[in-house]
C-alpha positions in Angstrom: -29.5 -1.3 9.3 -26.7 -3.2 10.0 -23.1 -1.7 11.4 -20.8 -2.9 8.9 -17.2 -2.7 9.5 -14.7 -2.3 5.9 -11.3 -3.8 6.5 -8.5 -3.8 3.4 -5.0 -5.5 3.4 -2.1 -3.6 3.5 -1.0 -4.2 -0.1 -4.2 -1.7 -0.8 -1.8 1.1 0.2 -4.3 3.0 1.9 -1.8 4.2 4.6 -0.2 5.8 1.6 -3.1 7.9 0.0 -4.3 10.8 1.0 -5.1 11.5 4.8 -8.6 12.4 4.2 -9.6 8.7 3.7 -8.4 8.0 7.2 -11.7 9.4 8.3 -13.5 6.4 7.0 -12.2 4.6 9.7 -11.3 1.5 7.7 -9.3 -1.5 9.4 -6.1 -3.1 8.0 -4.6 -6.6 7.9 -0.8 -6.0 7.7 1.3 -8.4 5.5 4.7 -9.2 6.8 7.7 -8.6 4.8 11.5 -10.1 5.4 13.9 -7.6 3.8 17.8 -7.6 4.7 17.6 -10.0 7.2 14.6 -8.4 9.0 10.9 -8.6 9.5 8.7 -5.5 9.3 4.9 -5.1 9.3 4.2 -3.5 6.3 2.9 -0.1 7.5 6.1 0.3 9.4 8.6 0.3 6.3 8.9 3.7 4.1 7.9 2.5 0.7 10.1 5.3 -0.9 13.2 4.1 1.5 12.4 0.2 0.4 12.2 1.1 -3.5 15.6 3.3 -3.0 17.0 0.2 -1.4 15.6 -2.3 -4.2 17.3 0.1 -6.8 20.7 -0.7 -5.1 20.2 -4.5 -4.3 23.2 -6.3 -5.6 21.8 -10.2 -7.1 18.0 -9.5 -6.6 17.4 -13.0 -8.2 18.9 -14.2 -4.9 18.2 -11.5 -2.3 14.6 -10.8 -2.9 12.1 -9.1 -0.3 9.8 -12.2 1.0 6.3 -11.3 1.9 4.4 -13.4 4.8 0.6 -13.2 5.1 -1.1 -12.2 8.7 -1.0 -14.4 11.5 -4.5 -16.4 12.4 -4.0 -14.2 15.6 -3.6 -10.9 13.9 -6.5 -11.5 11.7 -8.7 -12.6 14.4 -7.6 -9.5 16.2 -9.3 -7.4 13.5 -12.4 -9.6 13.5 -12.8 -9.6 17.4 -12.0 -5.8 17.7 -15.0 -5.4 15.4 -17.3 -7.7 17.0 -16.4 -5.7 20.6 -17.3 -2.5 18.8 -20.6 -4.0 18.2 -20.4 -4.0 14.5 -23.0 -6.7 12.6 -20.8 -7.7 9.4 -17.3 -7.2 8.3 -16.3 -6.4 4.8 -12.6 -7.6 3.7 -11.0 -6.6 0.6 -8.1 -8.7 -0.4 -5.6 -8.3 -3.1 -6.3 -10.5 -6.2 -6.4 -14.1 -5.4 -4.6 -14.8 -8.5 -1.3 -12.6 -7.0 -1.0 -15.4 -3.8 -2.8 -16.8 -1.0 -4.2 -14.1 1.0 -7.3 -14.0 -0.2 -8.0 -17.9 0.3 -6.2 -17.7 3.6 -8.3 -14.8 5.1 -11.6 -16.2 3.7 -10.9 -20.2 4.9 -10.4 -18.1 8.5 -13.5 -15.9 8.1 -15.3 -19.4 8.0 -14.4 -20.2 11.5 -16.5 -16.9 12.7 -19.5 -17.6 11.2 -21.3 -18.4 14.2 -20.1 -15.0 15.7 -20.5 -12.3 12.8 -21.0 -12.3 9.2 -17.9 -12.1 7.1 -17.6 -10.8 3.3 -14.4 -11.6 1.8 -14.0 -10.1 -1.6 -11.3 -10.7 -4.0 -10.8 -7.2 -5.8 -8.7 -9.1 -8.7 -6.0 -6.4 -8.5 -3.5 -5.1 -6.3 -1.9 -1.7 -5.0 -4.3 1.5 -4.6 -6.8 -0.4 -7.2 -7.4 -2.6 -4.5 -7.8 -0.3 -1.5 -10.1 1.9 -3.7 -12.6 -0.6 -3.6 -12.7 -0.2 0.3 -12.6 3.2 -0.2 -15.8 3.4 -2.0 -17.6 0.6 0.0 -17.3 2.6 3.5 -18.0 5.8 1.6 -21.6 4.2 0.4 -22.0 2.5 3.7 -21.6 6.1 5.2 -24.6 6.9 3.1 -27.0 4.5 4.0 -26.3 2.1 1.5 -27.1 -1.8 2.9 -24.4 -4.5 2.4 -26.1 -6.0 -0.5 -26.3 -3.0 -2.3 -22.7 -2.3 -1.3 -21.7 -5.9 -2.4 -23.1 -5.3 -5.9 -21.9 -1.9 -6.1 -18.2 -3.2 -5.3 -18.4 -6.3 -8.0 -19.4 -3.8 -10.9 -16.4 -1.7 -9.8 -14.4 -4.4 -9.5 -15.7 -5.9 -13.3 -14.9 -2.2 -14.7 -11.7 -1.5 -13.2 -8.2 -0.8 -15.0 -4.3 -1.0 -14.5 -2.2 -0.2 -17.1 1.2 0.8 -16.4 5.4 -0.2 -17.7 7.7 -1.8 -15.3 11.2 -0.5 -16.8 12.8 -3.6 -16.2 11.3 -7.0 -16.0 13.8 -8.4 -13.3 11.9 -8.5 -10.2 8.4 -9.8 -12.2 9.9 -12.6 -13.6 11.8 -13.7 -10.3 8.8 -13.5 -8.4 6.9 -15.3 -10.9 4.3 -12.6 -11.6 5.2 -12.6 -15.3 5.4 -15.9 -16.7 5.6 -17.8 -19.9 7.6 -17.0 -23.3 6.7 -12.8 -23.1 9.1 -13.1 -19.9 11.7 -15.0 -21.2 11.8 -13.1 -24.4 11.4 -9.8 -22.9 14.5 -10.5 -20.3 16.1 -11.7 -23.4 15.4 -8.9 -25.6 15.2 -6.2 -23.2 11.8 -6.0 -24.6 9.8 -3.4 -21.9 6.2 -4.5 -21.9 2.5 -2.5 -21.5 1.3 -4.6 -18.4 -2.4 -4.9 -17.5 -4.4 -6.5 -15.0 -6.6 -9.1 -16.6 -10.1 -9.9 -15.8 -9.0 -13.1 -13.7 -6.8 -10.8 -11.5 -3.6 -11.7 -13.3 -0.8 -9.1 -14.5 -0.6 -10.0 -18.5 1.6 -7.9 -20.8 -0.8 -7.0 -23.6 2.1 -5.6 -25.8 6.0 -5.6 -26.2 7.8 -2.7 -26.7 11.5 -1.8 -27.0 12.2 1.0 -24.7 10.8 2.3 -21.7 9.8 5.8 -23.3 7.8 4.5 -26.1 6.1 1.5 -23.6 5.0 4.7 -21.6 3.4 6.2 -24.8 1.9 3.0 -26.0 0.3 3.0 -22.2 -0.8 6.4 -23.1 -2.6 5.4 -26.4 -4.1 2.1 -24.5 -5.8 4.6 -21.6 -7.0 6.9 -23.9 -8.8 4.1 -25.7 -10.0 2.8 -22.6 -11.5 6.3 -21.3 -13.2 6.9 -24.3 -15.6 9.7 -24.2 -16.2 9.0 -20.9 -16.3 12.6 -18.6 -13.9 12.9 -16.1 -16.8 13.4 -13.7 -17.8 9.6 -14.3 -13.9 8.2 -13.1 -11.1 8.4 -11.0 -7.8 8.5 -12.2 -4.5 8.3 -10.4 -0.5 7.1 -10.9 0.6 4.4 -9.4 4.6 3.9 -9.0 7.4 2.3 -7.1 10.7 4.3 -7.4 10.2 7.9 -8.7 12.5 6.9 -12.1 9.8 6.3 -14.5 6.8 8.4 -13.1 8.5 11.9 -14.3 8.9 10.5 -17.6 5.1 9.5 -17.5 3.7 12.5 -16.5 5.5 14.1 -19.2 4.4 11.7 -22.0 0.9 12.4 -20.9 0.7 15.6 -21.6 0.9 15.3 -25.3 -1.9 12.8 -25.4 -4.2 15.3 -22.9 -4.5 13.1 -20.2 -5.1 14.6 -17.1 -5.2 12.6 -13.3 -8.0 13.8 -11.0 -6.6 11.9 -7.9 -3.7 12.1 -6.5 -0.3 9.8 -7.1 -0.2 6.6 -4.7 3.3 5.0 -3.9 2.4 1.2 -4.3 2.7 -0.6 -0.9 6.1 -2.4 -0.5 4.6 -5.7 -0.5 2.7 -5.4 -4.0 5.7 -3.2 -5.3 8.7 -5.7 -4.2 7.2 -8.2 -7.0 7.4 -5.4 -9.4 10.5 -3.6 -8.4 11.3 0.0 -8.0 10.5 1.0 -11.8 7.1 0.8 -12.7 4.8 3.7 -13.3 1.4 3.3 -14.6 -2.3 4.3 -14.2 -5.1 3.0 -11.7 -8.9 3.9 -13.2 -12.1 3.6 -11.0 -15.0 4.2 -13.4 -17.6 5.6 -11.3 -21.2 4.1 -12.6 -23.5 6.3 -14.4 -27.4 6.1 -13.9 -27.8 4.7 -17.5 -25.3 1.9 -16.7 -26.9 -1.2 -15.4 -25.8 -2.8 -12.4 -26.0 -6.1 -13.2 
């Protein structure tokens, strides 16, 4: 049986997730952040402090936080460490390739290691803890004795059936960063429309519906989530809140009670390198479906 190392980019928010996941020994490729004239490694920045600062930021359009990929040296350090520790293969889970160059950069660099170790770079087509959850599940399956091929197939199923849905109370950061594009972005800003956001199958953030107030958008989010879950048992999914600042999260928790929604995993704050593109007013859900025996893998 091959010895396999699991790696995730820091945008996967594993560092900000429950402590129990540290036992899985998942390595991290840390994204760089430039904010208020200083450069940080993402894991060095307190996300609560970061989102609080974003709420106070004057002229955000011209003072946006910026992100930068790990250097080749930093990626190589993680790969070299895995080789030195006797691993035969590496699984690297990245933020959606539709949200930047992280996936392609790591994939290209991994090809330089082709004669040293087998590296699989997986585009999760998601971000934040939705991304990190795939690395966590992969590590758990490997610990159960599944082969790399089996884990990759299960991972592909999980990516195909994942969900993120939520609300950004203000569109400023999404528009300034180019994450929300086109007519809906323009009209949303002009009319103060608050869209319900969702990842599509290509890993892009899209506005699925436009609502006039954040509270109504949260209500519509809950309605859509109930439709997405359907009659699926809570035993067959992992549901958690994803948020940046706290302003909409408490309203979401109050709203969801009217719809009978109950999360079964702790809340996870969005990593700063992901959240800086959304701003400090996001609240929503991540849904990881656990494949049932009656659901085909392929």
